DOTOR-461541 format. One record per residue (C-alpha): residue in three letters; x, z, y. Coordinates in steps of 0.25 Angstrom, whole numbers, plus 5000, padded with zeros to 4 digits. Layout:
N
ALAXZY
...
***
This chain:
254
UNK500050005000
UNK501250025009
UNK502449945005
UNK503849945011
UNK505149875010
UNK506449865018
UNK507049735021
UNK508149705032
UNK508049845038
UNK506549835039
UNK505549925031
UNK504249835029
UNK503049925027
UNK501849845021
UNK500449905022
UNK499949845009
UNK498449875006
UNK497849745010
UNK496549765002
UNK496249885011
UNK496749815024
UNK497949905023
UNK497150025027
UNK498050145027
UNK497850255017
UNK498550395018
UNK499550345007
UNK499950225015
UNK500150305028
UNK501050395020
UNK501850275015
UNK501950225029
UNK502450355034
UNK503450365022
UNK503950225025
UNK504250255039
UNK504950385036
UNK505850315026
UNK506150205036
UNK506450305047
UNK507550365038
UNK508050235032
UNK509250165037
UNK508850045030
UNK507550035038
UNK507749995053
UNK506349945055
UNK504949945049
UNK503849845048
UNK502449875045
UNK501649765039
UNK500449745030
UNK499849665019
UNK498549585020
UNK497749555032
UNK497649685038
UNK498849765045
UNK498049895042
UNK496549935043
UNK497050075047
UNK496850195039
UNK496050185026
UNK494750255030
UNK494350295016
UNK495750355014
UNK495650425028
UNK494250485025
UNK494750535011
UNK496050605016
UNK495850635031
UNK494450675033
UNK494550825034
UNK494650925045
UNK496050955041
UNK496650815044
UNK497850815053
UNK498050675057
UNK499550695061
UNK499850735047
UNK499050635040
UNK499650515033
UNK499250425045
UNK499750535055
UNK501150545048
UNK501250385048
UNK500950385063
UNK502050495065
UNK503050415057
UNK502650285065
UNK502850355078
UNK504250425074
UNK504750295068
UNK506050255075
UNK506350125069
UNK505749985073
UNK504349975068
UNK503649835066
UNK502249795062
UNK501649665057
UNK500149665059
UNK499549545052
UNK498149605052
UNK497249705058
UNK497849845061
UNK496749945062
UNK496850095066
UNK498250145063
UNK498549995060
UNK498449975075
UNK499050115080
UNK500250105071
UNK500649985078
UNK500850055091
UNK502050125084
UNK502649985080
UNK503749925088
UNK503349785085
UNK502049735080
UNK501849595075
UNK500349555074
UNK499649435068
UNK498549365076
UNK497449405067
UNK497749555068
UNK497049655076
UNK497249805080
UNK496149905081
UNK496050055080
UNK494550105082
UNK494850255080
UNK493550295088
UNK492750215079
UNK493150305068
UNK492950425076
UNK494450445076
UNK495550445087
UNK496850365089
UNK498050395081
UNK499550355081
UNK499750385095
UNK498850265098
UNK497950345108
UNK499150335117
UNK499950215112
UNK498750115112
UNK498250135126
UNK499650135131
UNK499950005125
UNK498649935127
UNK497850015138
UNK496850125137
UNK495650035138
UNK496049935126
UNK496550055118
UNK495250135120
UNK494450005115
UNK495350005103
UNK495150145099
UNK493650165103
UNK493050025102
UNK493849975091
UNK494349855099
UNK495349775091
UNK496649715097
UNK497049575093
UNK498449535089
UNK498649455102
UNK498149575110
UNK499049675102
UNK500249595107
UNK499749585121
UNK499449735122
UNK500749775116
UNK500249815102
UNK501049705095
UNK502249625097
UNK501849485093
UNK500749415087
UNK501249345074
UNK500649255064
UNK500149335052
UNK500949255042
UNK502249295049
UNK501949425055
UNK502649505045
UNK503849415045
UNK503949425060
UNK503749575060
UNK504849595049
UNK505849505057
UNK505649595069
UNK505849715061
UNK507049665055
UNK507549625069
UNK507249775074
UNK508049825061
UNK509249745066
UNK509349815079
UNK510149935083
UNK509250045078
UNK509650165087
UNK509350075099
UNK507950035093
UNK507550175089
UNK507850225103
UNK507150105110
UNK505950135101
UNK505950285104
UNK506050265119
UNK504850165118
UNK504050255108
UNK504150405112
UNK503750465098
UNK503650605104
UNK502550565113
UNK501850495102
UNK501850615093
UNK501150695104
UNK500050595105
UNK499950585089
UNK499650735089
UNK498550725099
UNK497950605092
UNK498050685078
UNK497250795084
UNK496150705090
UNK496150625077
UNK495850755069
UNK494750795077
UNK494050665077
UNK494350655062
UNK493550775059
UNK492350735067
UNK490950695062
UNK491150555068
UNK492450535060
UNK491750565048
UNK490650465051
UNK491650365055
UNK492350375041
UNK490950375033
UNK490550255041
UNK491750185038
UNK491750215023
UNK490250185022
UNK490450055030
UNK489450085041
UNK489550105056
UNK489850245060
UNK488750335068
UNK489550425077
UNK488750545082
UNK489650645089
UNK489550675104
***
């Protein structure tokens, strides 16, 4: 479900669950965290590429898995499998590249905010309708997304479920380049290989100056507190039930 291999100093991580639109289970989040942790410590890895099998980048978190493992009042998002993955992303000091050949939904969009270069196919779109699930933003996206694309557009993404096209993603600074689907992985890997050949101390310091991890960790904690409060609400329970029952949710809270 998550596969990885090292070639030319690049760790290529493949999301390989195409029959489920690469929806991420807790086990997959743990595998992603482990891959980034190993990559951080390995001298053989100088850059990381995240890509996917099939027509989706990822549909986001697997909702059935989410409901089964995280629906209690004791849930601590910061220490959950996706929370640990996000922390690993934010703390990752080496170059991080993504190839997005299809839709990136939820964390499939917000994880891209932590990638240094994103290559995106024309048919891809990005969306993160947290409010529609009675939840709130994660991955420091509550700050990073409005800073990147403006408050109004970010609010429309989070609250109205507005999707962002590949072309708009580049224009708004969410992606580096629109690339044909058939060559997206190749171009992204070539870029990762070029980054792997650069002086790594200089690259790490440049990235650290552009992405102050300490600030993002503070945002993460505040998001985790909000996420937990929303997760235990009646509206969240209704949103999950409606999703699993394939019906529109009916929200009743004031």
